[in-house]
Structures are given as structure tokens and as C-alpha cells.
C-alpha positions in Angstrom: 143.6 80.7 80.2 142.4 77.7 78.2 140.4 78.2 75.0 138.3 76.3 72.6 139.8 76.9 69.2 137.7 74.5 67.0 134.9 72.0 66.9 134.9 68.8 64.9 131.8 66.8 64.0 131.7 63.3 62.7 129.6 60.1 62.6 131.0 57.2 64.6 129.7 54.2 62.7 131.0 51.0 64.3 131.5 49.3 60.8 133.9 52.1 60.0 136.1 50.9 62.9 135.8 47.3 61.6 136.8 48.4 58.1 139.9 50.2 59.5 140.8 47.3 61.8 140.4 44.7 59.0 142.3 46.7 56.4 139.4 47.4 54.1 139.8 51.1 53.7 140.8 50.8 50.0 137.9 48.6 49.0 135.5 50.3 46.6 132.7 50.5 49.1 134.8 52.1 51.8 137.3 54.2 49.9 135.1 57.2 49.4 134.4 57.3 53.2 138.0 57.4 54.2 139.0 59.8 51.4 136.5 62.2 52.9 138.6 62.3 56.1 142.0 62.9 54.5 141.6 66.6 54.8 140.7 66.3 58.5 143.7 64.2 59.3 146.0 66.7 57.8 144.1 69.6 59.4 144.5 67.9 62.8 148.2 67.5 62.3 148.4 71.2 61.4 146.2 72.3 64.3 147.1 69.8 67.0 145.2 70.5 70.2 146.5 70.1 73.8 143.2 68.4 74.8 140.2 67.0 72.9 136.8 67.2 74.7 134.9 64.4 72.9 131.1 64.2 73.1 129.8 60.7 72.3 127.3 58.1 73.4 128.0 54.9 75.1 126.5 51.8 73.5 125.7 49.8 76.7 129.4 49.1 77.5 130.4 51.5 80.2 126.7 51.9 81.2 124.1 49.2 81.1 120.3 49.7 80.9 120.4 49.4 84.7 121.9 52.8 85.0 122.0 55.5 82.3 123.3 59.0 83.2 122.0 61.8 80.9 125.4 63.5 80.9 128.6 61.8 82.2 132.1 63.2 82.2 135.2 61.0 82.4 137.7 62.2 85.0 140.2 59.3 84.9 143.8 59.3 83.9 143.3 56.7 81.1 140.6 54.7 79.4 140.8 51.3 77.8 139.1 50.4 74.6 135.9 48.5 75.4 135.1 44.9 74.5 131.8 45.3 72.6 131.3 41.6 72.1 134.0 40.8 69.6 137.1 41.9 71.6 138.4 45.5 72.1 139.4 47.4 69.0 143.2 47.2 68.3 143.8 50.8 69.2 145.8 52.6 71.9 144.3 53.3 75.2 143.0 56.9 75.7 144.9 59.2 78.0 142.7 61.5 80.0 143.2 65.0 81.5 141.9 64.6 85.1 142.7 68.2 86.1 140.7 69.8 83.3 138.0 67.2 83.6 137.5 68.0 87.3 137.5 71.7 86.6 134.9 71.4 83.9 132.7 69.2 86.1 133.0 71.8 89.0 132.2 74.7 86.7 129.4 73.1 84.7 127.6 71.7 87.8 127.8 75.2 89.4 126.1 76.4 86.2 123.2 74.2 87.1 123.9 71.2 84.8 123.9 67.9 86.6 126.8 65.7 85.5 127.7 62.2 86.5 131.4 61.9 87.5 133.0 58.8 86.1 136.4 57.9 87.6 136.7 54.6 85.7 135.2 53.3 82.5 136.1 51.7 79.1 135.3 53.6 75.9 133.6 52.1 72.9 133.5 52.8 69.2 131.5 56.0 69.8 134.8 57.5 71.0 137.5 55.5 69.3 136.1 55.6 65.7 136.2 59.4 65.6 139.7 59.3 66.9 140.7 56.8 64.2 139.0 58.8 61.5 140.8 62.0 62.4 144.1 60.6 63.6 144.5 57.6 61.3 145.0 54.1 62.4 147.4 53.8 65.4 149.4 50.8 66.6 147.6 49.5 69.7 150.9 49.0 71.6 153.5 51.4 70.2 151.1 54.0 68.9 149.3 56.8 70.8 146.5 59.3 70.2 147.9 62.8 69.6 146.8 64.4 72.9 144.7 63.7 76.0 141.0 63.2 75.6 138.1 64.0 77.9 135.2 61.6 77.3 131.8 63.1 77.7 129.0 60.6 77.3 125.4 61.6 76.5 122.3 59.3 76.8 120.7 59.0 73.4 119.9 55.4 73.8 117.0 55.2 76.3 114.3 57.8 76.4 114.0 60.4 77.9 117.0 61.9 76.2 118.1 65.6 76.5 116.7 68.1 74.1 118.7 69.8 71.4 118.3 73.1 73.2 119.6 71.6 76.5 122.6 70.3 74.7 123.3 73.6 72.9 123.2 75.4 76.3 125.4 72.8 77.9 128.0 73.6 75.2 127.9 77.2 76.3 128.5 76.1 79.9 131.4 73.9 78.8 133.0 76.8 76.9 132.7 79.0 79.9 134.3 76.3 82.1 137.2 75.8 79.7 137.8 79.6 79.5 138.1 79.8 83.3 140.8 77.1 83.5 144.0 78.7 84.6 146.4 77.1 82.1 147.2 78.0 78.5 145.6 75.1 76.7 144.3 74.7 73.2 141.1 72.7 73.4 139.0 71.2 70.6 135.5 70.0 71.2 134.2 67.1 69.1 130.5 66.2 68.6 130.0 62.7 67.3 127.2 60.3 66.2 124.5 60.4 63.5 123.7 61.3 60.9 120.3 59.9 59.7 120.0 56.2 60.3 117.7 53.6 61.8 118.9 50.2 62.8 115.6 48.3 63.4 112.0 48.0 62.5 110.2 48.6 59.2 112.3 51.7 58.5 115.7 50.0 59.1 118.2 51.4 56.6 116.5 54.8 56.5 118.7 57.6 55.2 117.5 61.2 54.7 120.0 63.2 52.7 117.8 66.3 52.5 117.4 66.4 56.3 121.1 65.7 56.9 122.3 68.5 54.6 119.8 70.9 56.0 121.1 70.1 59.5 124.6 70.8 58.4 123.5 74.1 56.9 121.8 75.1 60.2 124.8 73.9 62.2 127.0 76.3 60.3 124.8 79.3 59.8 121.9 79.1 62.3 122.7 76.8 65.3 119.8 78.3 67.2 117.4 76.8 64.6 119.2 73.5 64.9 118.8 73.6 68.6 115.0 73.9 68.2 114.6 70.7 66.3 112.3 68.5 68.3 112.8 64.8 69.3 109.8 63.8 67.1 111.3 65.6 64.1 114.7 63.7 64.6 112.9 60.4 64.8 110.5 61.1 61.9 113.1 62.6 59.5 116.4 61.1 60.6 115.4 57.7 62.0 115.4 56.4 65.6 119.2 56.8 65.8 119.2 60.2 64.2 118.7 61.6 67.7 122.4 61.3 68.2 122.7 64.6 66.4 121.9 66.4 69.6 125.5 65.6 70.6 126.7 67.8 67.8 124.8 70.7 69.4 127.0 70.4 72.5 130.1 71.1 70.4 128.3 73.8 68.4 127.2 75.6 71.6 130.8 75.8 72.8 131.8 77.9 69.8 132.4 81.6 70.3 129.4 82.9 68.4 127.0 81.1 70.8 128.2 83.5 73.5 128.1 86.6 71.3 131.5 86.2 69.6 132.5 85.9 65.9 130.9 83.3 63.7 133.2 80.3 63.2 134.8 79.5 59.9 133.8 76.3 58.2 137.0 74.7 56.8 135.6 71.3 56.0 132.3 69.8 55.1 131.8 66.2 53.9 128.8 64.0 53.5 128.6 60.4 52.1 126.1 57.6 51.9 126.1 54.7 52.5 128.4 53.4 55.2 126.8 50.3 56.6 123.3 51.7 55.9 124.2 54.9 57.6 124.8 58.5 56.4 128.3 59.8 57.3 128.7 63.5 58.0 131.8 65.4 58.9 132.4 69.1 59.6 135.2 71.2 61.0 134.6 74.7 62.4 137.3 77.1 63.6 136.9 80.0 66.0 138.1 83.2 64.4 
């Protein structure tokens, strides 16, 4: 059967993608950010999955404010990089895994989670920046991502957004769905977005290192406590865009200990500020 072997957590700052695409990774401002992912890139080469289930949020590209699904799973065979106003990122298209996607959708919906099925969509920086950070820059024509990717979009743009507890429980349902798939697949689940940041208003530029590191502590050692963080606490402590951290809880809920198994091993933890007025967090957990 398929199994989730690890979870990866990372910010998906759009300026990181621009720095990669414009060859700025060695500039003094950006170099510490990209050095922080060198371990993860080697780790991914050493622990190459068959499929990545990537949790992210769409930034009004695949979905406009006219229609915003709370949870949406991509079931297509491939996904093109989205044009977010300055042309698509120069990265390879994303190859999907329609069979596993359809199976997860069937299983999770039967576990009473309502998912939107998306048979065609483009994917924006929320998905492609994490891939670039963990896989390195790829040639848009001759290059390829290391394995198929299942995009899973979460609404953290327009309230009401799902609670941390709902996301954590959804991760459990996804893990159960993967485990019931009748093929021997090594699956990784990635949670992306965050950490603390606010992009508008009087608090624009807010970064809360204390909250961010406490969240990382909870995610590793006490995910139940992380799942109980309220919306108002995210907004107050981590800024209006800090709510993106609920997507990390989907990945955390899919780890073995959330269903009574062994606690995962933290093999990488990285935190850096600033990166375009945003806190960058990165974590890798392995099921043991």
C-alpha cells in the first residue's frame, strides 16, 4: 500500500521565486535564505518520493474572489505555471497523479470532508516556490520536477477560513486515504505558506519571531496545541497572512503520531528573517 514517509514545511514567499528566476540567490540579502535550503535539497535527493501531496493556497489565479473553495484537490494530469501578472515563472510544468488524486478525493469525501474537484487549473507561486526551494532551479523546457505532484489548495485568503483543528483532522483523513491506496508508493506531504507576515495596513511588515519559533516547537512536539491556535491569535500574533500556517497543520496531521503511531523525527529546522518583509520557516519531519 502507499504510505506517507515524511512531511516538509516551508514558506512560499513570491519574492523568493523572483530572486531565483533573476539570478539573485548569491546576493547578500538572499544568500542566507537559500543556504538554509541546501540541506533540504540534498535530503530530497536522498529521499526521493514517488508523489508529493502539496498543500498551498491559491493567490487569486486559479480561483477568483467570485468562487473560493475551502479545500480543492487537483486531479489533472498536468498543471501549467500561472501568469500572476508578470508572466508565468520560468519553471517546468507540474505533472500530476490523477489516479492517486481521485482515490484521495473519494476517501476523504467519504470521511465527511467536502473537497472541490479541480480537473484543470494553473498553479501559482504558492506551489512552484516550494518546489524550487526544495528541488533547485529547473530549466523550464528541458528540466522537470523530481516526481508527480498533487496540488491541494486551501482558502486562507477570504474569510471564513478553516480552523487549525479542521486542517489537522483533514491531514489525518488524507493519511488514511493514502494508506488505503493499493499501490506501493512513497508519498511526502508538504505544508506551505507563512510564517508571520502582514502585507497591508498599519502593521505591514510585521514579523513575530517569538510566535514563529513557538509554533515550530508545537508543530514538532505538541501538534494538538498548535491545532488549537485560534484565528484571532494568528492575526494578532502573526499578522493577517500568518493564517497561512493552518496549511502546515494539514501536513502535520498526516504524520503517524496523529493516528497513534510513533513521533516523527525532526531532521531539519530553519528560520530566517527577513525575506521581502516576511519570516521564512522550514521544517522536515520523517515518520519513524
